[in-house]
Structures are given as structure tokens and as C-alpha cells.
N, CA, C and O atoms as a MOPAC input file, in Angstrom:
PM7 MOZYME 1SCF
protein

 N     87.93300 1   198.82500 1  -120.60900 1
 C     88.93100 1   197.53300 1  -120.23500 1
 C     88.49000 1   197.80500 1  -118.87100 1
 O     88.10300 1   198.84600 1  -118.34100 1
 N     88.68600 1   196.28100 1  -118.30700 1
 C     88.54100 1   196.49900 1  -116.65500 1
 C     89.46400 1   195.69200 1  -116.25300 1
 O     90.22300 1   195.13900 1  -117.04900 1
 N     89.52800 1   195.49200 1  -114.76300 1
 C     90.78100 1   194.93600 1  -113.89200 1
 C     89.86100 1   194.07200 1  -112.94000 1
 O     89.53400 1   194.58700 1  -111.87000 1
 N     89.50500 1   193.05200 1  -113.18400 1
 C     88.90300 1   191.84400 1  -112.47200 1
 C     89.45700 1   191.48700 1  -111.33400 1
 O     90.57000 1   190.97500 1  -111.44700 1
 N     88.98200 1   191.61000 1  -110.15400 1
 C     89.37100 1   190.83300 1  -109.11500 1
 C     88.51400 1   189.42700 1  -108.73100 1
 O     87.28800 1   189.41300 1  -108.62700 1
 N     89.27400 1   188.39500 1  -108.56300 1
 C     88.63400 1   187.19400 1  -108.48700 1
 C     89.32700 1   186.34100 1  -107.36400 1
 O     90.53100 1   186.34700 1  -107.10800 1
 N     88.28300 1   185.55700 1  -106.70100 1
 C     88.41600 1   184.60000 1  -105.49100 1
 C     88.04000 1   183.47100 1  -105.99700 1
 O     86.96200 1   183.38300 1  -106.58600 1
 N     88.93400 1   182.34700 1  -105.83600 1
 C     88.92700 1   180.92100 1  -106.42700 1
 C     88.11200 1   181.17200 1  -107.92400 1
 O     87.00000 1   180.64600 1  -107.96000 1
 N     88.43400 1   181.73500 1  -108.86600 1
 C     87.91700 1   181.95300 1  -110.06800 1
 C     86.47800 1   182.69700 1  -110.13600 1
 O     85.89600 1   182.68400 1  -111.22100 1
 N     85.92500 1   183.29300 1  -109.11700 1
 C     84.76100 1   183.87700 1  -108.75900 1
 C     85.18200 1   185.48400 1  -108.92200 1
 O     86.08000 1   185.90300 1  -108.19200 1
 N     84.62200 1   186.27500 1  -109.75400 1
 C     84.55800 1   187.62800 1  -109.78600 1
 C     84.06200 1   188.18200 1  -108.78600 1
 O     82.83800 1   188.17600 1  -108.65300 1
 N     84.99200 1   188.87100 1  -107.72500 1
 C     84.21600 1   189.58100 1  -106.57900 1
 C     84.16300 1   191.05400 1  -106.89600 1
 O     83.29300 1   191.64700 1  -106.25700 1
 N     84.97800 1   191.89800 1  -107.84100 1
 C     84.77100 1   193.35100 1  -108.39900 1
 C     85.36900 1   193.44500 1  -109.72200 1
 O     86.40100 1   192.86800 1  -110.06400 1
 N     84.65100 1   194.21300 1  -110.44600 1
 C     85.18700 1   194.43400 1  -111.77400 1
 C     85.11700 1   196.00400 1  -112.09000 1
 O     84.14400 1   196.59700 1  -112.55400 1
 N     86.26400 1   196.50600 1  -111.76500 1
 C     86.55200 1   197.95400 1  -112.00500 1
 C     86.97900 1   198.44400 1  -113.34800 1
 O     87.25500 1   197.66200 1  -114.25800 1
 N     87.03100 1   199.72500 1  -113.46700 1
 C     87.73400 1   199.98600 1  -114.66000 1
 C     89.13100 1   199.74600 1  -114.39800 1
 O     89.51900 1   199.66000 1  -113.23300 1
 N     89.90600 1   199.63200 1  -115.35200 1
 C     91.59800 1   199.47500 1  -115.46800 1
 C     92.15000 1   200.15500 1  -114.73000 1
 O     92.91600 1   199.56700 1  -113.96600 1
 N     92.05700 1   201.46900 1  -114.61200 1
 C     92.73500 1   202.56800 1  -113.90000 1
 C     92.38900 1   202.36500 1  -112.09600 1
 O     93.22700 1   202.38200 1  -111.19500 1
 N     91.00000 1   202.19100 1  -111.97600 1
 C     90.47200 1   202.06200 1  -110.96700 1
 C     90.94600 1   200.86600 1  -110.08000 1
 O     91.29900 1   201.04000 1  -108.91400 1
 N     90.93600 1   199.60000 1  -110.71000 1
 C     91.73600 1   198.45500 1  -110.26400 1
 C     93.26200 1   198.71100 1  -110.13900 1
 O     93.85800 1   198.24600 1  -109.16800 1
 N     93.80600 1   199.30900 1  -110.92100 1
 C     95.40500 1   199.57400 1  -110.58600 1
 C     95.42000 1   200.37800 1  -109.50700 1
 O     96.09100 1   199.99000 1  -108.55000 1
 N     94.89200 1   201.32300 1  -109.42700 1
 C     94.86900 1   202.43500 1  -108.19400 1
 C     94.66100 1   201.93900 1  -107.00800 1
 O     95.33100 1   202.34900 1  -106.06100 1
 N     93.57800 1   200.85000 1  -106.82500 1
 C     93.14800 1   200.01400 1  -105.50600 1
 C     94.18000 1   199.06900 1  -105.25500 1
 O     94.44500 1   198.82900 1  -104.07700 1
 N     94.88700 1   198.42000 1  -106.27200 1
 C     96.03200 1   197.63500 1  -106.25600 1
 C     97.31300 1   198.13100 1  -105.60800 1
 O     97.94700 1   197.52900 1  -104.74100 1
 N     97.65800 1   199.50400 1  -106.23500 1
 C     98.86800 1   200.39900 1  -105.81800 1
 C     98.73700 1   200.59700 1  -104.27700 1
 O     99.49400 1   200.35700 1  -103.33700 1
 N     97.47300 1   201.13100 1  -104.37800 1
 C     97.05400 1   201.55000 1  -102.69500 1
 C     97.29800 1   200.57500 1  -101.49400 1
 O     97.81500 1   200.76200 1  -100.39200 1
 N     96.73500 1   199.44700 1  -102.09700 1
 C     96.80800 1   198.11200 1  -101.07900 1
 C     98.03700 1   197.83400 1  -100.86000 1
 O     98.45800 1   197.68500 1   -99.71300 1
 N     98.82900 1   197.71700 1  -101.97100 1
 C    100.61600 1   197.06200 1  -101.69000 1
 C    101.13400 1   198.21500 1  -100.64100 1
 O    101.74200 1   197.87300 1   -99.62700 1
 N    100.89500 1   199.45300 1  -100.89800 1
 C    101.58200 1   200.78600 1  -100.37600 1
 C    101.00400 1   200.58200 1   -98.57200 1
 O    101.80000 1   200.67000 1   -97.63700 1
 N    100.01500 1   200.39900 1   -98.44700 1
 C     99.37500 1   200.10400 1   -97.02300 1
 C     99.94100 1   199.06100 1   -96.50800 1
 O    100.56300 1   199.22300 1   -95.45800 1
 N     99.85900 1   197.49000 1   -97.21900 1
 C    100.67800 1   196.48300 1   -96.54500 1
 C    102.27300 1   196.67500 1   -96.34300 1
 O    102.87000 1   196.06300 1   -95.45700 1
 N    102.78300 1   197.38200 1   -97.04300 1
 C    104.26000 1   197.85800 1   -96.92600 1
 C    104.29400 1   198.27100 1   -95.67400 1
 O    104.96600 1   197.71400 1   -94.80600 1
 N    103.54400 1   199.32000 1   -95.47900 1
 C    103.49000 1   200.12500 1   -94.28200 1
 C    103.44400 1   199.78200 1   -93.01400 1
 O    104.12300 1   200.16800 1   -92.06200 1
 N    102.25400 1   198.72900 1   -93.11100 1
 C    101.66400 1   197.88200 1   -92.04000 1
 C    102.19200 1   196.55800 1   -91.72800 1
 O    101.71500 1   195.79400 1   -90.88900 1
 N    103.30000 1   196.32200 1   -92.52800 1
 C    103.98700 1   195.03700 1   -92.40300 1
 C    103.29400 1   193.53800 1   -92.61500 1
 O    103.36300 1   192.53400 1   -91.90500 1
 N    102.65100 1   193.76200 1   -93.77400 1
 C    101.65400 1   192.24700 1   -93.96300 1
 C    101.60900 1   192.43500 1   -95.35100 1
 O    102.04200 1   193.38700 1   -96.00000 1
 N    100.94800 1   191.26300 1   -95.79400 1
 C    100.85300 1   191.15400 1   -97.24400 1
 C     99.48700 1   191.36400 1   -97.70700 1
 O     98.60600 1   191.31700 1   -96.84800 1
 N     99.14900 1   191.59500 1   -98.96200 1
 C     97.72800 1   192.03500 1   -99.23000 1
 C     97.04300 1   190.55800 1   -99.79100 1
 O     95.81700 1   190.58400 1   -99.89500 1
 N     97.58600 1   189.54200 1  -100.08400 1
 C     96.95400 1   188.53100 1  -100.73300 1
 C     96.56800 1   188.75300 1  -102.10600 1
 O     96.03600 1   187.82000 1  -102.70800 1
 N     96.80800 1   190.12800 1  -102.82700 1
 C     96.26800 1   190.43500 1  -104.05200 1
 C     97.64100 1   189.88500 1  -105.21700 1
 O     98.82800 1   190.10400 1  -104.97800 1
 N     97.22900 1   189.29500 1  -106.22500 1
 C     98.45600 1   188.79700 1  -107.06100 1
 C     97.82800 1   189.39500 1  -108.45800 1
 O     96.73000 1   189.01700 1  -108.86600 1
 N     98.60800 1   190.33700 1  -109.13200 1
 C     98.19900 1   190.81300 1  -110.59700 1
 C     98.58900 1   189.54100 1  -111.38100 1
 O     99.50400 1   188.78500 1  -111.05600 1
 N     97.74900 1   189.39300 1  -112.49600 1
 C     98.00700 1   188.20200 1  -113.51500 1
 C     98.32000 1   188.92200 1  -114.84700 1
 O     98.06300 1   190.10300 1  -115.07800 1
 N     98.92800 1   188.02300 1  -115.71700 1
 C     99.48100 1   188.68400 1  -117.00000 1
 C     98.00500 1   188.98800 1  -117.62600 1
 O     97.88500 1   190.00000 1  -118.31600 1
 N     97.08300 1   188.29700 1  -117.44700 1
 C     95.84900 1   188.53200 1  -118.45000 1
 C     94.67700 1   189.69700 1  -117.88700 1
 O     93.49800 1   189.75800 1  -118.23400 1
 N     95.30600 1   190.47300 1  -117.03700 1
 C     94.48600 1   191.64300 1  -116.48800 1
 C     93.66300 1   191.42900 1  -115.38100 1
 O     92.93500 1   192.31300 1  -114.92800 1
 N     93.73500 1   190.36900 1  -114.95200 1
 C     93.11500 1   189.94500 1  -113.50100 1
 C     93.78900 1   190.04700 1  -112.37300 1
 O     95.00100 1   190.23800 1  -112.46700 1
 N     93.30000 1   189.96600 1  -111.31900 1
 C     93.88400 1   190.12300 1  -110.18000 1
 C     93.40700 1   188.97700 1  -109.07400 1
 O     92.30600 1   189.11300 1  -108.54100 1
 N     94.23100 1   187.87600 1  -108.74900 1
 C     93.71400 1   186.96000 1  -108.02600 1
 C     93.86400 1   187.27000 1  -106.63200 1
 O     94.88400 1   187.90300 1  -106.36100 1
 N     92.85700 1   186.88900 1  -105.38500 1
 C     93.00200 1   187.31700 1  -104.30000 1
 C     92.92900 1   185.82500 1  -103.55200 1
 O     92.06600 1   184.95600 1  -103.67700 1
 N     94.22000 1   185.83100 1  -102.67400 1
 C     94.00400 1   184.92000 1  -101.59600 1
 C     93.29600 1   185.16100 1  -100.59800 1
 O     93.69100 1   186.07900 1   -99.87900 1
 N     92.20500 1   184.54300 1  -100.26100 1
 C     91.38400 1   184.85500 1   -99.27400 1
 C     91.94900 1   184.75200 1   -98.02900 1
 O     91.46700 1   185.56200 1   -97.23600 1
 N     92.65700 1   184.16000 1   -97.65600 1
 C     93.19400 1   184.07500 1   -96.17600 1
 C     94.05800 1   185.32100 1   -95.73200 1
 O     93.93900 1   185.98000 1   -94.69900 1
 N     95.07000 1   185.50200 1   -96.89500 1
 C     95.99200 1   186.57600 1   -96.80500 1
 C     95.20600 1   187.79300 1   -96.75000 1
 O     95.48400 1   188.48100 1   -95.76800 1
 N     94.30200 1   188.26900 1   -97.51300 1
 C     93.36300 1   189.15900 1   -97.77400 1
 C     92.86700 1   189.59400 1   -96.68200 1
 O     92.92600 1   190.78800 1   -96.38600 1
 N     92.22700 1   188.56300 1   -95.81700 1
 C     91.36200 1   188.91200 1   -94.73800 1
 C     92.39600 1   189.15600 1   -93.33300 1
 O     91.89600 1   189.62500 1   -92.31100 1
 N     93.58200 1   188.86400 1   -93.37900 1
 C     94.43300 1   189.43500 1   -92.38700 1
 C     94.76700 1   190.87600 1   -92.82900 1
 O     95.00800 1   191.60900 1   -91.87000 1
 N     94.83600 1   191.42800 1   -93.96100 1
 C     95.35900 1   192.68400 1   -94.40000 1
 C     94.09800 1   193.46900 1   -94.32400 1
 O     94.21500 1   194.66300 1   -94.04700 1
 N     92.91200 1   192.98400 1   -94.52800 1
 C     91.93700 1   193.87200 1   -94.13000 1
 C     91.79700 1   194.21800 1   -92.85300 1
 O     91.49500 1   195.35100 1   -92.47600 1
 N     92.02700 1   193.17600 1   -92.07700 1
 C     91.80300 1   193.32500 1   -90.60300 1
 C     92.89500 1   194.43100 1   -90.17400 1
 O     92.45700 1   195.44200 1   -89.62600 1
 N     94.15000 1   194.32600 1   -90.36100 1
 C     95.17700 1   195.03300 1   -90.28700 1
 C     94.75300 1   196.62300 1   -90.63100 1
 O     95.04100 1   197.49300 1   -89.80900 1
 N     94.18900 1   196.90200 1   -91.64100 1
 C     93.77300 1   198.38300 1   -92.19400 1
 C     92.71600 1   198.68700 1   -91.15200 1
 O     92.59000 1   199.74800 1   -90.54100 1
 N     92.07800 1   197.74200 1   -91.05800 1
 C     90.58700 1   198.18500 1   -90.30400 1
 C     91.35500 1   198.65700 1   -88.62300 1
 O     91.02500 1   199.64400 1   -87.96600 1
 N     92.28400 1   197.76500 1   -88.28800 1
 C     92.79500 1   198.12100 1   -86.89100 1
 C     93.55100 1   199.46100 1   -87.09200 1
 O     93.22000 1   200.34600 1   -86.30200 1
 N     94.55000 1   199.78900 1   -88.04600 1
 C     94.88300 1   200.82600 1   -88.36100 1
 C     94.02200 1   202.02200 1   -88.64600 1
 O     94.53000 1   203.13400 1   -88.50500 1
 N     92.91200 1   201.92600 1   -88.98900 1
 C     91.93600 1   203.01300 1   -89.08500 1
 C     91.27400 1   203.32100 1   -87.82200 1
 O     90.88500 1   204.46000 1   -87.56500 1
 N     91.11800 1   202.19900 1   -86.91800 1
 C     90.30200 1   202.65600 1   -85.78400 1
 C     91.46600 1   202.84300 1   -84.50500 1
 O     91.27000 1   202.73500 1   -83.29500 1
 N     92.32100 1   203.05700 1   -84.99900 1
 C     93.49500 1   203.05000 1   -83.68200 1
 C     93.55000 1   204.53900 1   -83.36100 1
 O     94.12800 1   204.92100 1   -82.34300 1
 N     92.94500 1   205.41900 1   -84.23100 1
 C     92.82900 1   206.69600 1   -83.80500 1
 C     91.73000 1   207.61100 1   -84.21200 1
 O     90.92800 1   207.23500 1   -85.06600 1
 N     91.65000 1   208.58000 1   -83.75900 1
 C     90.62800 1   209.69300 1   -84.31700 1
 C     91.16400 1   211.04300 1   -85.27500 1
 O     90.68700 1   212.17400 1   -85.36900 1
 N     92.21100 1   210.49300 1   -85.85300 1
 C     92.58900 1   211.73300 1   -86.53600 1
 C     92.04300 1   211.80500 1   -87.87000 1
 O     92.13500 1   210.83300 1   -88.62000 1
 N     91.50800 1   212.82400 1   -88.21000 1
 C     90.55400 1   212.61900 1   -89.33900 1
 C     91.63900 1   212.81400 1   -90.72500 1
 O     91.07100 1   212.53700 1   -91.78100 1
 N     92.85800 1   213.17200 1   -90.85100 1
 C     93.48900 1   212.96200 1   -91.91000 1
 C     93.92100 1   211.34400 1   -92.15700 1
 O     93.96900 1   210.81100 1   -93.26600 1
 N     94.19600 1   210.74800 1   -90.98900 1
 C     94.52500 1   209.34200 1   -91.24600 1
 C     93.03100 1   208.62600 1   -91.53200 1
 O     93.01700 1   207.85400 1   -92.49100 1
 N     92.19200 1   208.74600 1   -91.04000 1
 C     90.76100 1   208.37600 1   -91.47800 1
 C     90.56600 1   208.40500 1   -92.89700 1
 O     90.31400 1   207.42100 1   -93.59300 1
 N     90.73600 1   209.93000 1   -93.39900 1
 C     90.49200 1   209.95500 1   -94.57300 1
 C     91.47500 1   209.33300 1   -95.61800 1
 O     91.05500 1   208.81700 1   -96.65400 1
 N     92.77400 1   209.40200 1   -95.30800 1
 C     93.30500 1   208.57700 1   -96.30500 1
 C     93.40500 1   206.94700 1   -96.69200 1
 O     93.72100 1   206.28600 1   -97.68100 1
 N     92.86400 1   206.64500 1   -95.06500 1
 C     92.65800 1   205.14600 1   -94.98900 1
 C     91.40600 1   204.54500 1   -95.66200 1
 O     91.36000 1   203.44200 1   -96.20700 1
 N     90.32500 1   205.49400 1   -95.53500 1
 C     88.71400 1   205.00400 1   -95.65000 1
 C     88.52800 1   204.36900 1   -97.04200 1
 O     88.08900 1   203.21900 1   -97.02900 1
 N     88.74400 1   204.83000 1   -98.03600 1
 C     88.38600 1   204.41500 1   -99.17800 1
 C     88.83900 1   203.16600 1   -99.64700 1
 O     88.11400 1   202.39600 1  -100.27700 1
 N     90.45200 1   202.85800 1   -99.25300 1
 C     90.82300 1   201.56600 1   -99.33900 1
 C     90.00800 1   200.70900 1   -98.42500 1
 O     89.40700 1   199.78900 1   -98.97900 1
 N     89.86100 1   200.84300 1   -97.03100 1
 C     89.11000 1   200.25700 1   -96.21400 1
 C     87.73800 1   199.71400 1   -96.72000 1
 O     87.36800 1   198.54400 1   -96.61400 1
 N     87.06100 1   200.70400 1   -97.26800 1
 C     85.60400 1   200.40100 1   -97.67900 1
 C     85.66700 1   199.32500 1   -98.83400 1
 O     84.89700 1   198.37700 1   -98.98400 1
 N     86.82300 1   199.69900 1   -99.67300 1
 C     86.73300 1   198.64400 1  -100.85700 1
 C     87.13000 1   197.43600 1  -100.57400 1
 O     86.75600 1   196.47000 1  -101.23900 1
 N     87.79300 1   197.35600 1   -99.73300 1
 C     88.50100 1   195.93800 1   -99.28100 1
 C     87.43400 1   195.24900 1   -98.29000 1
 O     87.42300 1   194.04000 1   -98.05900 1
 N     86.77800 1   195.93200 1   -97.88300 1
 C     85.62200 1   195.12400 1   -96.79600 1
 C     84.37600 1   194.84500 1   -97.62200 1
 O     83.42600 1   194.16900 1   -97.22800 1
 N     84.49200 1   195.52500 1   -98.98800 1
 C     83.34200 1   194.85000 1   -99.84600 1
 C     83.90300 1   193.63900 1  -100.63100 1
 O     83.22500 1   192.63300 1  -100.84200 1
 N     84.99600 1   193.77200 1  -100.99100 1
 C     85.81500 1   192.47000 1  -101.63100 1
 C     85.69700 1   191.23700 1  -100.79600 1
 O     85.42500 1   190.11900 1  -101.23600 1
 N     85.98400 1   191.62300 1   -99.24800 1
 C     85.81400 1   190.34000 1   -98.30900 1
 C     84.51300 1   189.71800 1   -98.35100 1
 O     84.27600 1   188.52400 1   -98.53700 1
 N     83.58900 1   190.78300 1   -98.13300 1
 C     82.33700 1   190.37000 1   -98.11600 1
 C     81.91500 1   189.69900 1   -99.33200 1
 O     81.16500 1   188.73100 1   -99.21000 1
 N     82.27500 1   190.05800 1  -100.45100 1
 C     81.66700 1   189.33900 1  -101.70600 1
 C     82.46700 1   188.11400 1  -101.86200 1
 O     82.22100 1   187.31000 1  -102.76100 1
 N     83.52700 1   187.93200 1  -100.91400 1
 C     84.25400 1   186.59200 1  -101.29000 1
 C     83.62000 1   185.62500 1   -99.93400 1
 O     84.24000 1   184.58200 1   -99.72400 1
 N     82.52700 1   185.90000 1   -99.09600 1
 C     81.98800 1   184.99600 1   -98.24800 1
 C     82.73300 1   185.74000 1   -96.82500 1
 O     82.27900 1   185.18300 1   -95.82500 1
 N     83.47500 1   186.54600 1   -96.55700 1
 C     84.23600 1   186.83000 1   -95.31200 1
 C     83.32600 1   187.87100 1   -94.93700 1
 O     82.47200 1   188.36400 1   -95.67400 1
 N     83.57700 1   188.19400 1   -93.66800 1
 C     83.26700 1   189.41100 1   -92.63100 1
 C     84.07700 1   189.45600 1   -91.43600 1
 O     84.57400 1   188.45800 1   -90.91500 1
 N     84.20300 1   190.69700 1   -90.99500 1
 C     84.98400 1   190.95000 1   -89.67200 1
 C     84.05700 1   191.39900 1   -88.97900 1
 O     83.28900 1   192.20600 1   -89.50200 1
 N     83.87000 1   190.99400 1   -87.58800 1
 C     83.21700 1   191.24300 1   -86.46100 1
 C     84.01100 1   192.59600 1   -85.87300 1
 O     85.18900 1   192.70700 1   -85.53300 1
 N     82.78800 1   193.71200 1   -85.88100 1
 C     83.62500 1   194.96300 1   -85.10600 1
 C     84.11900 1   194.78700 1   -83.59200 1
 O     83.64000 1   193.98800 1   -82.78800 1
 N     84.87800 1   195.43700 1   -83.42100 1
 C     85.59300 1   195.50000 1   -82.12800 1
 C     84.98400 1   196.67100 1   -81.25300 1
 O     84.77900 1   196.47700 1   -80.05500 1
 N     84.71500 1   197.80000 1   -81.80500 1
 C     84.41800 1   199.12500 1   -81.54300 1
 C     83.43300 1   199.68000 1   -82.12700 1
 O     83.02300 1   199.22800 1   -83.19600 1
 N     82.94400 1   200.61600 1   -81.61600 1
 C     81.94300 1   201.60000 1   -82.44200 1
 C     82.30800 1   202.17800 1   -83.63900 1
 O     81.52700 1   202.39900 1   -84.56500 1
 N     83.54200 1   202.43500 1   -83.62700 1
 C     84.22500 1   203.19300 1   -84.96900 1
 C     84.08500 1   202.14600 1   -86.01700 1
 O     83.58400 1   202.28900 1   -87.13300 1
 N     84.76700 1   200.72600 1   -85.32300 1
 C     84.60500 1   199.69900 1   -86.51100 1
 C     83.60100 1   199.44100 1   -86.76400 1
 O     83.50800 1   199.15100 1   -87.95700 1
 N     82.55300 1   199.37300 1   -86.14500 1
 C     81.11200 1   199.15800 1   -86.67500 1
 C     80.58500 1   199.96200 1   -87.60700 1
 O     79.88600 1   199.59900 1   -88.55200 1
 N     81.02100 1   201.39700 1   -87.26300 1
 C     80.70000 1   202.61300 1   -88.43400 1
 C     81.15800 1   202.15000 1   -89.64200 1
 O     80.38200 1   202.10600 1   -90.59600 1
 N     82.32000 1   201.79200 1   -89.74900 1
 C     82.73800 1   201.94500 1   -91.06100 1
 C     82.63100 1   200.56300 1   -91.64200 1
 O     82.96500 1   200.48000 1   -92.82400 1
 N     82.21000 1   199.40100 1   -91.01500 1
 C     81.57500 1   198.06900 1   -91.77900 1
 C     80.35000 1   198.52200 1   -92.14700 1
 O     80.10500 1   198.35100 1   -93.34100 1
 N     79.42500 1   199.09400 1   -91.44400 1
 C     78.28700 1   199.45900 1   -92.06500 1
 C     78.20500 1   200.35900 1   -93.18400 1
 O     77.33000 1   200.17700 1   -94.03000 1
 N     79.24500 1   201.57000 1   -93.30900 1
 C     79.41900 1   202.26000 1   -94.31500 1
 C     79.68000 1   201.35900 1   -95.76100 1
 O     79.28300 1   201.71400 1   -96.87100 1
 N     80.40500 1   200.17600 1   -95.47600 1
 C     81.06100 1   199.37500 1   -96.53500 1
 C     79.69600 1   198.85900 1   -97.46700 1
 O     79.74400 1   198.70200 1   -98.68700 1
 N     78.50700 1   198.64000 1   -96.64100 1
 C     77.25100 1   198.18900 1   -97.19900 1
 C     76.66500 1   199.01500 1   -98.08800 1
 O     76.20700 1   198.54700 1   -99.13000 1
 N     76.58100 1   200.59000 1   -97.76100 1
 C     76.50900 1   201.37800 1   -98.66700 1
 C     77.25700 1   201.69700 1   -99.73100 1
 O     76.84500 1   202.07500 1  -100.82700 1
 N     78.44700 1   201.52700 1   -99.36100 1
 C     79.50700 1   201.75900 1  -100.31500 1
 C     79.55900 1   200.64100 1  -101.54200 1
 O     79.95000 1   200.89000 1  -102.68200 1
 N     79.17800 1   199.61900 1  -101.16500 1
 C     79.12700 1   198.33600 1  -101.98900 1
 C     78.40000 1   198.58600 1  -103.40500 1
 O     78.75300 1   198.10600 1  -104.48200 1
 N     77.40800 1   199.36500 1  -103.19100 1
 C     76.35000 1   199.95900 1  -104.26200 1
 C     76.88000 1   200.50700 1  -105.32600 1
 O     76.39500 1   200.50400 1  -106.45800 1
 N     78.08100 1   201.08100 1  -104.91100 1
 C     78.93600 1   201.59700 1  -105.86500 1
 C     80.07500 1   200.80100 1  -106.89700 1
 O     80.53700 1   201.11900 1  -107.99300 1
 N     80.24100 1   199.90100 1  -106.21700 1
 C     81.19500 1   198.83300 1  -106.75100 1
 C     80.60900 1   197.79800 1  -107.86700 1
 O     81.33300 1   196.91700 1  -108.33200 1

């Protein structure tokens, strides 16, 4: 069983059910912490629709949070969510321009990470 993430009816990620649910729960927790919306809406049919504009703002907020410190624990806690989010954003046709070497590093890492998704 899988948990498909869709932008405008197009599948951008099709993880296993539990992986998709874990990502969604993590994204919702991060959005609540950061004071923003995810743009992710779970559907009754077992898919999750992505409002691209809102999701882009969410990903940028997570990226800013990640790059706001050199704290290794904050980076470790944030990195998986951020990498996954950057890949979904890219697959939906979007990208974020890095504002610092730290942002450039994690955005580049998302390219490699996308192969596992």
C-alpha cells in the first residue's frame, strides 16, 4: 500500500503508506512550530494533495529554520523533512534559490536524495 502525493493530479511522490503518513505528520508538526501551513491535504482515497504555492512557502520556512543555525541536533532533526520537501517541490516544477552556502549544500543534497524517493 502506498500514500501518493499529488500536485494538480500529477503524482510527485509515491512512498509506502507508513512513510507517507510519517512525512505528513512531521510536516504538520514543523508547520505548527514555524507558524505556517504545509499545503498538504490528506484525502479519503489515501492520497495527499499538495497546494503548490502554500507548500513552496512551507519549504522555504523549513529551509530558513535549518540554515539559521549551526546546531547539529537542529540540523539532524530537520534534514530528512527538508530533503523530502525539496524533492517534492522540485518534482512539482519549483525550486528555491539558495541564499547561503549552507542552503546550497542541502539543496544539492536533495538532488542525490531524490534517487531514493
